[in-house]
Structures are given as structure tokens and as C-alpha cells.
C-alpha positions in Angstrom: 2.5 94.7 -39.2 4.0 94.3 -42.7 5.1 90.7 -43.3 8.8 90.7 -44.2 10.2 88.6 -47.1 13.5 88.2 -45.2 14.6 88.2 -41.6 18.3 88.0 -40.6 19.0 86.7 -37.1 22.5 88.0 -36.6 25.3 87.6 -34.0 23.8 84.6 -32.2 24.6 80.9 -31.9 22.9 77.6 -32.7 23.1 74.4 -30.8 25.5 72.0 -32.4 25.7 68.2 -32.5 28.2 68.3 -29.7 25.5 70.1 -27.5 27.6 73.3 -27.5 26.8 76.8 -28.8 28.2 77.6 -32.2 28.2 81.2 -33.5 26.0 81.3 -36.6 23.7 83.8 -38.3 20.4 82.5 -39.6 18.7 83.9 -42.7 15.0 83.4 -43.2 13.4 84.0 -46.6 9.7 83.5 -47.4 9.0 81.6 -44.2 11.8 79.1 -44.3 15.4 79.0 -43.2 17.5 79.9 -46.2 21.0 79.9 -44.8 22.9 79.2 -41.6 26.5 80.5 -41.4 28.9 83.1 -40.3 28.6 86.7 -41.3 25.8 86.2 -43.8 24.9 89.0 -46.2 21.9 91.1 -45.2 19.3 91.2 -48.0 17.7 94.5 -49.0 14.7 95.3 -46.8 15.4 92.4 -44.4 14.3 92.7 -40.8 17.4 92.3 -38.7 17.3 90.8 -35.2 20.4 91.2 -33.0 20.9 87.9 -31.3 24.2 88.7 -29.6 24.8 86.4 -26.5 21.6 84.5 -27.4 20.9 81.2 -29.0 18.5 80.5 -32.0 16.5 77.4 -31.4 13.6 75.8 -33.3 10.2 76.7 -31.9 9.0 74.4 -29.1 6.0 72.1 -29.5 3.7 71.8 -26.5 2.7 68.1 -26.9 -0.1 68.3 -24.5 -2.0 71.6 -24.6 -5.4 72.8 -23.4 -5.1 76.2 -25.1 -6.8 75.3 -28.4 -9.9 77.4 -27.7 -8.1 80.1 -25.9 -5.1 80.7 -28.2 -6.9 83.7 -29.6 -6.5 85.5 -26.3 -3.4 87.8 -26.2 -2.6 86.9 -22.6 -2.5 83.2 -23.6 -0.4 84.0 -26.7 2.1 85.9 -24.5 2.3 83.1 -22.0 3.2 80.6 -24.7 5.5 82.7 -26.8 7.5 84.0 -23.9 8.3 80.3 -23.2 9.3 79.7 -26.8 6.2 77.7 -27.7 5.2 78.1 -31.4 3.0 75.0 -31.8 0.4 73.4 -29.5 -1.2 69.9 -29.8 -4.8 69.9 -28.7 -7.8 67.6 -28.5 -6.2 66.1 -25.4 -7.7 63.7 -22.8 -10.3 62.6 -25.4 -12.2 65.9 -25.3 -12.3 68.6 -27.9 -14.7 70.7 -30.0 -14.7 68.5 -33.1 -16.4 66.5 -34.3 -19.9 67.9 -33.5 -20.8 71.5 -32.9 -18.5 72.0 -29.9 -21.2 72.4 -27.3 -20.6 69.2 -25.3 -16.9 69.7 -24.9 -17.4 73.4 -24.1 -19.5 72.5 -21.2 -17.7 69.4 -19.9 -14.2 70.9 -20.2 -15.3 74.5 -19.6 -12.9 74.8 -16.6 -10.0 73.2 -18.6 -10.3 74.3 -22.3 -12.9 77.0 -22.2 -15.3 77.5 -25.1 -14.0 78.0 -28.7 -15.1 81.5 -29.8 -16.0 80.6 -33.5 -16.1 76.9 -34.1 -19.7 75.6 -34.5 -19.2 72.6 -36.6 -17.4 71.2 -39.7 -15.4 68.5 -38.0 -11.6 68.5 -37.7 -11.3 70.3 -41.0 -13.5 73.1 -39.8 -11.7 73.3 -36.5 -8.3 73.6 -38.1 -9.5 76.3 -40.4 -10.3 78.5 -37.5 -6.6 78.9 -36.8 -5.5 79.8 -40.3 -4.1 83.3 -40.2 -6.0 84.2 -37.0 -3.3 83.5 -34.3 0.4 84.0 -33.9 0.8 80.3 -33.0 0.3 77.0 -34.8 -2.3 74.5 -33.6 -2.5 70.8 -34.4 -5.2 68.6 -33.0 -5.9 65.0 -32.2 -9.3 63.3 -32.8 -10.8 63.2 -29.3 -12.2 59.8 -28.7 -14.5 60.9 -25.9 -16.1 63.5 -28.1 -16.5 60.8 -30.8 -18.2 58.4 -28.4 -20.5 61.2 -27.2 -21.5 62.1 -30.8 -22.5 58.5 -31.5 -23.7 57.2 -28.1 -24.5 60.3 -26.0 -24.4 59.5 -22.3 -24.8 55.7 -22.8 -22.4 54.0 -20.5 -22.7 50.6 -22.0 -20.5 48.9 -24.6 -20.8 50.0 -28.2 -22.6 47.7 -30.5 -21.4 46.9 -34.0 -23.2 49.8 -35.7 -22.1 52.3 -33.1 -18.5 51.1 -33.3 -18.6 51.5 -37.1 -20.0 55.0 -36.8 -17.2 55.9 -34.3 -14.5 54.5 -36.6 -15.9 56.5 -39.5 -15.6 59.7 -37.4 -12.0 58.9 -36.5 -11.2 58.0 -40.1 -12.7 61.3 -41.3 -10.8 63.3 -38.7 -7.5 61.7 -39.7 -8.3 62.5 -43.4 -8.9 66.1 -42.3 -5.4 66.4 -40.9 -5.6 65.3 -37.3 -2.3 64.0 -35.9 -3.6 61.1 -34.0 -6.3 59.8 -31.6 -6.6 60.9 -28.0 -8.4 59.2 -25.1 -9.0 60.3 -21.5 -9.8 57.1 -19.6 -10.5 58.7 -16.3 -13.0 61.0 -17.8 -16.5 60.3 -19.1 -17.3 58.9 -21.5 -13.8 57.5 -22.2 -13.8 55.5 -19.0 -16.8 53.5 -20.4 -14.8 52.4 -23.5 -13.4 48.9 -23.4 -9.8 48.1 -24.5 -11.2 46.5 -27.6 -13.2 49.6 -28.5 -10.2 51.8 -28.1 -8.0 49.5 -30.2 -10.6 49.6 -33.0 -10.6 53.4 -33.0 -6.8 53.6 -32.7 -6.4 51.3 -35.7 -8.0 54.0 -37.9 -5.4 56.5 -36.7 -2.6 53.9 -37.1 -3.7 53.2 -40.7 -2.3 56.7 -41.7 0.6 56.6 -39.1 -1.2 58.8 -36.6 -0.3 58.3 -33.0 -2.5 57.0 -30.2 -2.3 59.5 -27.3 -3.7 58.6 -23.9 -4.5 59.8 -20.4 -4.2 56.3 -19.1 -6.9 54.4 -17.2 -6.1 54.8 -13.5 -2.6 54.3 -14.5 -0.5 57.0 -12.8 1.7 57.1 -9.7 2.1 53.6 -8.4 -0.6 52.3 -10.8 1.5 53.1 -13.8 2.1 49.5 -14.7 -1.7 48.8 -15.2 -2.1 51.9 -17.5 0.9 51.0 -19.7 -0.2 47.4 -19.9 -3.5 48.4 -21.5 -1.6 50.7 -23.9 0.6 47.8 -25.0 -2.4 45.7 -25.6 -4.0 48.4 -27.7 -0.8 48.9 -29.8 -0.5 45.2 -30.4 -4.1 44.9 -31.4 -3.4 47.3 -34.3 -3.4 50.6 -32.6 0.0 51.6 -33.9 2.4 53.7 -31.9 1.4 55.3 -28.6 2.2 58.3 -26.5 1.4 58.6 -22.8 0.0 61.9 -21.7 1.5 63.7 -18.7 3.4 60.8 -17.3 3.9 61.1 -13.6 5.0 58.3 -11.4 8.0 57.3 -9.3 10.8 57.7 -11.8 12.3 54.2 -11.4 8.9 52.6 -11.8 8.1 54.7 -14.9 11.4 53.9 -16.6 11.0 50.2 -15.8 7.5 50.1 -17.4 8.7 52.1 -20.4 11.5 49.5 -21.0 9.0 46.7 -20.4 6.7 48.1 -23.1 9.6 48.5 -25.5 10.6 44.8 -24.9 7.0 43.9 -25.9 7.5 45.6 -29.2 5.5 48.7 -28.1 8.0 51.5 -27.6 6.2 54.5 -26.1 6.8 58.2 -26.2 5.4 60.4 -23.5 5.0 64.1 -22.4 5.7 65.5 -19.0 5.9 68.8 -17.2 8.7 69.7 -14.7 6.4 70.2 -11.7 5.4 67.7 -9.1 1.8 68.8 -8.7 -1.0 68.0 -11.1 -4.2 69.8 -12.1 -7.6 68.4 -13.2 -11.3 68.9 -12.8 -12.6 68.2 -9.3 -15.5 66.1 -10.5 -13.2 63.5 -12.0 -11.4 63.1 -8.7 -14.5 62.9 -6.4 -17.5 61.7 -8.3 -18.6 58.4 -9.8 -19.0 58.4 -13.5 -22.8 58.6 -13.4 -22.6 62.0 -11.6 -19.6 63.4 -13.4 -21.3 64.1 -16.7 -21.7 67.8 -17.8 -24.2 69.6 -15.7 -25.3 69.3 -12.1 -28.8 67.9 -12.3 -27.7 64.3 -11.5 -25.5 65.5 -8.6 -28.2 67.8 -7.2 -30.8 65.0 -7.3 -28.4 62.5 -5.6 -27.9 65.0 -2.8 -31.5 65.9 -2.4 -33.0 62.4 -1.9 -33.3 61.2 1.7 -29.9 60.1 3.0 -28.4 61.0 -0.3 -25.7 63.3 1.0 -24.5 60.8 3.5 -24.3 58.0 0.9 -22.4 60.3 -1.5 -20.0 61.4 1.2 -19.1 57.7 1.6 -18.6 57.3 -2.1 -16.3 60.4 -2.3 -14.2 59.2 0.7 -13.8 55.8 -0.8 -12.6 57.3 -4.1 -10.0 59.7 -2.7 -8.7 57.2 -0.1 -8.3 54.6 -2.8 -6.4 56.7 -5.2 -2.6 56.2 -5.3 -2.0 59.9 -5.8 -4.2 61.1 -2.9 -5.0 59.0 0.2 -5.6 60.1 3.8 -4.2 63.6 3.3 -6.4 64.3 0.3 -8.0 67.5 1.6 -4.6 69.1 2.3 -3.3 68.0 -1.1 -6.1 69.5 -3.2 -6.1 73.3 -3.8 -9.0 75.0 -5.4 -7.8 76.5 -8.7 -10.9 77.8 -10.6 -14.3 78.1 -8.9 -16.8 80.1 -11.0 -19.6 80.2 -8.3 -19.6 83.7 -6.9 -20.3 82.4 -3.3 -17.1 80.4 -3.3 -14.9 82.5 -5.6 -12.8 83.8 -2.6 -11.7 80.2 -1.8 -9.5 80.0 -5.0 -5.9 79.3 -4.0 -6.8 77.5 -0.7 -6.7 73.8 0.0 -10.0 72.1 0.6 -8.9 71.7 4.2 -8.2 75.4 4.6 -11.4 76.3 2.7 -13.5 74.0 4.9 -12.0 75.6 8.0 -12.6 79.1 6.7 -16.3 78.3 6.0 -16.9 76.2 9.0 -17.8 73.0 7.2 -16.3 69.6 6.2 -14.0 69.2 3.1 -16.4 66.6 1.5 -19.5 68.7 2.0 -17.7 71.9 0.8 -16.5 70.1 -2.3 -20.0 68.8 -3.1 -21.5 72.3 -2.6 -18.8 73.9 -4.7 -19.4 71.5 -7.5 -23.2 71.9 -7.5 -23.0 75.7 -7.5 -20.3 75.8 -10.2 -22.0 73.4 -12.7 -19.1 71.0 -12.0 -16.8 73.5 -13.7 -14.1 73.4 -10.9 -10.4 72.8 -11.4 -7.9 71.9 -8.6 -4.2 71.7 -8.2 -3.2 68.4 -6.7 -0.1 67.8 -4.7 1.2 64.2 -4.9 2.3 62.4 -1.6 5.9 62.0 -2.6 7.2 64.9 -4.8 10.2 64.1 -7.1 13.3 66.4 -7.1 14.7 67.9 -10.3 17.6 65.5 -10.1 15.2 62.5 -10.1 13.0 64.0 -12.8 15.9 64.7 -15.1 16.5 60.9 -15.3 13.0 60.5 -16.8 13.4 63.6 -19.1 16.6 62.1 -20.6 14.7 59.1 -21.7 14.6 58.9 -25.5 10.8 59.1 -25.9 10.3 62.1 -23.7 8.7 65.3 -25.0 7.7 68.5 -23.3 4.0 69.0 -22.6 2.6 71.6 -20.3 -0.9 70.2 -19.8 -1.4 74.0 -19.2 -4.8 75.3 -18.2 -5.5 79.0 -18.7 -9.0 79.2 -17.3 -9.5 81.0 -14.1 -7.6 83.3 -11.8 -5.4 80.8 -10.0 -4.2 78.2 -12.5 -1.4 75.8 -12.2 1.9 77.6 -12.9 2.9 75.0 -15.6 0.8 76.9 -18.1 3.1 79.9 -17.9 6.4 78.2 -17.1 6.9 74.7 -18.3 9.2 75.3 -21.3 11.2 78.1 -19.6 11.6 75.9 -16.6 13.0 73.1 -18.8 15.6 75.5 -20.1 16.4 77.4 -17.0 16.2 74.6 -14.3 17.4 71.7 -16.4 19.5 72.8 -19.5 21.3 75.7 -17.8 22.2 73.6 -14.8 23.4 70.7 -16.8 20.7 68.2 -15.8 19.9 68.2 -19.6 22.2 69.2 -22.4 21.0 72.0 -24.6 21.0 69.4 -27.4 18.7 67.2 -25.4 16.4 70.1 -24.6 16.2 71.1 -28.2 15.4 67.5 -29.3 12.9 66.8 -26.6 11.0 70.1 -26.8 11.0 70.6 -30.5 12.5 68.0 -32.9 11.0 64.8 -31.4 7.4 66.1 -31.0 7.5 67.6 -34.5 8.4 64.2 -35.8 6.0 62.2 -33.7 3.1 64.3 -34.7 4.2 64.7 -38.4 4.5 68.5 -38.3 6.1 69.1 -41.7 9.7 70.3 -41.6 9.6 71.8 -38.1 12.0 71.2 -35.3 15.4 72.2 -36.7 17.4 75.3 -37.6 18.5 74.2 -41.0 18.1 75.3 -44.6 14.7 74.4 -46.1 13.0 74.0 -42.7 10.0 76.1 -41.6 11.2 79.2 -39.7 9.4 78.7 -36.4 12.3 80.0 -34.4 12.9 81.3 -30.9 15.8 83.4 -29.6 16.9 82.3 -26.1 19.1 84.1 -23.6 20.7 81.0 -22.0 21.8 82.9 -18.9 18.4 84.6 -18.3 15.7 82.2 -19.4 13.6 81.2 -16.5 10.0 80.5 -15.4 8.6 83.2 -13.0 5.2 81.6 -12.4 4.8 80.0 -9.0 1.9 78.3 -7.1 1.4 81.6 -5.2 1.7 83.7 -8.4 0.9 81.4 -11.2 0.3 83.9 -14.0 3.7 85.6 -14.1 5.3 85.5 -17.6 8.5 83.7 -18.3 11.6 85.7 -19.1 14.7 85.2 -21.3 12.8 84.6 -24.6 12.0 88.0 -26.2 12.0 87.3 -30.0 10.0 84.6 -31.7 9.3 83.9 -35.4 6.4 81.8 -36.7 6.6 80.8 -40.4 9.4 83.4 -40.7 7.3 86.3 -39.3 8.2 88.0 -36.1 5.4 87.5 -33.7 7.2 88.5 -30.5 9.8 91.4 -30.5 11.5 92.6 -27.4 9.1 90.5 -25.3 5.9 92.1 -26.8 3.4 90.8 -29.4 3.8 92.3 -32.8 0.2 91.7 -33.8 1.1 89.4 -36.7 -1.0 86.2 -37.1 1.0 83.8 -39.3 -0.1 80.8 -37.3 -2.1 78.0 -38.9 -4.1 74.9 -38.2 -1.4 72.3 -38.9 -2.5 69.3 -40.9 -0.6 66.0 -40.5 2.2 65.9 -43.1 4.3 62.7 -43.0 8.0 63.5 -42.6 10.6 61.4 -40.8 12.7 63.7 -38.7 16.3 62.6 -38.3 16.0 63.0 -34.5 13.2 60.5 -34.2 15.6 57.9 -32.9 13.3 54.9 -33.6 10.6 56.0 -31.1 
């Protein structure tokens, strides 16, 4: 489509400081908001979008995304834009294509991120360049500490020596210079789980030196173990790691709030992302296998099973792991649903719990899980039901906390993904803002303004003159997530018009074909909504 110089969003409202809707037109010129006011003059040749009975909001920032390699896919673009997401933050859980040639991450996180179609090297700079003018959404990235460690140390599970630590710090330093928005760790994944607190603090200090954020999937620190995970984060921050952000925080709400306040009292205020669902999703190998067998590929696992008595020994290891996890326990086989299983023999089991799948195949849940992992090259994802799901009323208390941001942790690989990939942001608006559990002002701040500030995404997150025109038009009475655990790939409704950099990328609910998105490089700017976090 022809890129318009001006777009007039007419007849709608904006969210005011009082959290109410205020009738205002919004004029966009050359990619930025030019005016906000009543009955604005329509420039010659402007594209006019009728926003009657709808609200113009700043585009949402998905603070925890796994769509970085899949954002070129139109189905993924639709899934995100129909929720109002205009920017995603990638490199999560310590795994991403850069640095390196992308091959290690593509195999290890094949069932989470998928392979990047064009990146083959060039570091963070090369990765960000793949998004410039090639997608309708913006993509920011963190430096993935697991990938950094693998580049320097391979599969070595020992501590880094001085030379290795220097090499890792240099890769982080270069990634930040290339425009990364922070450093990410995944401390339940390999090789991140091998990294000591001191090693992580040293890498995080390179990000902190340029005000990047330390973002972490905590070390065994979720559900009732949240205190241990946050304690390590505080120690990293106080050792020079700067400000920190907790990935996909899920825990009993009262406990989570207590630990967040305790961290703030220790001079380490934390931000965090969360999704409005009670179930999680991850790779099955991380849940079941010891670190030595959870590396990419199945040679190690196959050998461990083939030796005499190996299967029985490994069954014991698996049971010890799942029974010892705070988020699983004795009902683990009923709590884990197979989401993505690439092995043709087991493909029909997607959407069933391990207990159901074992019954259907006449085997044991542990044996079935091990066979599925071997035949699928470990590339299996699962949806995981926690023992004690929280209600929206409980979760709203956590989402009102000042450091909260929206993050879908959405995974688009496979035929039966977690519905959060298609519904997180629409669910925040429909189930929380519309019902009054959050105000519309809180929703706008937590889903847009705050993450734009935390990740230094230049002049994004507000509907105001001079700000980048990443804008979404929301029908507050109709917006809703339609994805469910049974039908996880249904598109959200109620957001039919979206602009990125002033260019319409979604009109009447359909893609326009425009690709004004970019790889966003960190640009320091203190957003007024940051509120000291």
C-alpha cells in the first residue's frame, strides 16, 4: 500500500488522567502524533479512520515475547495486531539467535521460538536489521545470556574461568552497543542453570552500565519458591547488575507482593511481566530431564535409556523432579498437556494430558514422555496447570502493582499452543479493564507506557504530540480474547485498526500489507509514567 503522509483518527476518544474516556481526534503526520484535540482539520490526502465509539490508545508492548523468529508469518502478525500489540521484546529466557549464527538457539528452542528465516550471523546488530521494513510490528531484543555462554563455553557445565568470563562480558557489551534493551537469563534452562550468581552479576553489570535492564526467568523461583528466586535477583542487582525485571511472574499473589515489597525495601525495586492465565507453558525437557540430558538433541537421552537398567534409573530421576516441583507434585501427569509434538507417531496426542495420552497408548506417563522426547528431538512443548489456580480478582491485585507490565510469553509453534499467544492483551482489556478490575488508565500504563519506558523504546507509549504513532483503536465494549485451551488459535476481537509508525497495518481487522516495523534500538528516554520503577 502507499504510505500516507497523514492519518486522521476522527470521532473517537483518548484515555484521560482521570482514567475516563475523553472525545478527541488524533492527527498523525510523518509517523508521529501531530495534534490531539476536538474537530481537527483534515489535511489534504489524509487517510481518515472513523473511530466513533472507540478509544485510541498507544500500541501495546509485549514485554515477554517468543515471536521474534516468527513475526514474519502473517498468522502471527494477525494474532498480535488483533490484540493491539505493536512492539515485542525478544531474546527471552536467555535464548535467542544472536550472538552467533542462530543454529544453537534454533535447535534448542525450536518448539518455543522456531528458526529465524534469514538471520545467519552479525550479532545483535545483524538480528535487529532483519526487522527493518520487513514486518508490520516492531521488535526489540535482549542479549540472551544462555546463548552468550554457549558461544564461549559450548556445553561445558562448569564455572567460567577469568578468560571465559571476559569473553562473555565482551559479547554482552557489544550487544548493548548494538542496541539491545538489556540482558536476559533463563536459569531453569541449559546452560543458564550452570551460571553462578557471580557470573550473572558480572554480565548484568555490562547491561547496567548503559542503563539496560536485567530480565530473568528465575532460578527455580516460581510458585511457593518465589522468595528464593527474587533473593538471587536482589543479590545480582546489588552487585552491580542494575535494575531488574522478573519474567512471567506466577506465584500466590500475597506471597509475590510480599517479596516484591521486600526487594524494594532492600533498594532493588523490581518490575515484572505476567499473563492473565493460570496455566503455564514450557518445553517438556526442562520439566523432566536433568541438565546433562536436556541439551539440544537426543543422543544423550537415547544413550541413557539404552544402557542396561537405564530406563528404570531415568524413570526415578523424572519422578523425583516432578514430585519435587512446587508447581507440579503428585498430580503432575494430569497437570501437563501436550501442546506441540512434532514426532508423527505421537502427533495425535497433542491437546491431551500425559495421563490421558498414556491411557490412550496403553503405557505409563513417564515412559510415554521419554519416548515422545526421544522421537521429537526434545522439541516438545506442554501446557502446565498449576495446583491452585488464581481467580481474576486475585490476579488483579498483582496487576495493579506499580511494576507490572503485560507479557504474553506467547508461543506460536505447533497446532495446539497455549491461548495466551492469541489472547493476553485482549484479555487484559476485556476481562480486567472493562469489568473495573483495572482502570483503563492502569491498563494503558501497564501495557504500553511503562514497558516502553523500562526498555527505552524512544517516545512510545503515549497518545501525545511528538510521540511515535504506534496506535491502536479499541472498541471498549467489544474487545475480548476468543482463544481458549480447547481452541487456542482463535483471533481476538474488538481491535480492528492499528498504526505502526503512523502507517495503517491493520484496517477493518485485516492486514494491509504495509511493513513499517523496525528493529528497535535502545534509545534512552525517561517516560513520565515510569513512577520510579
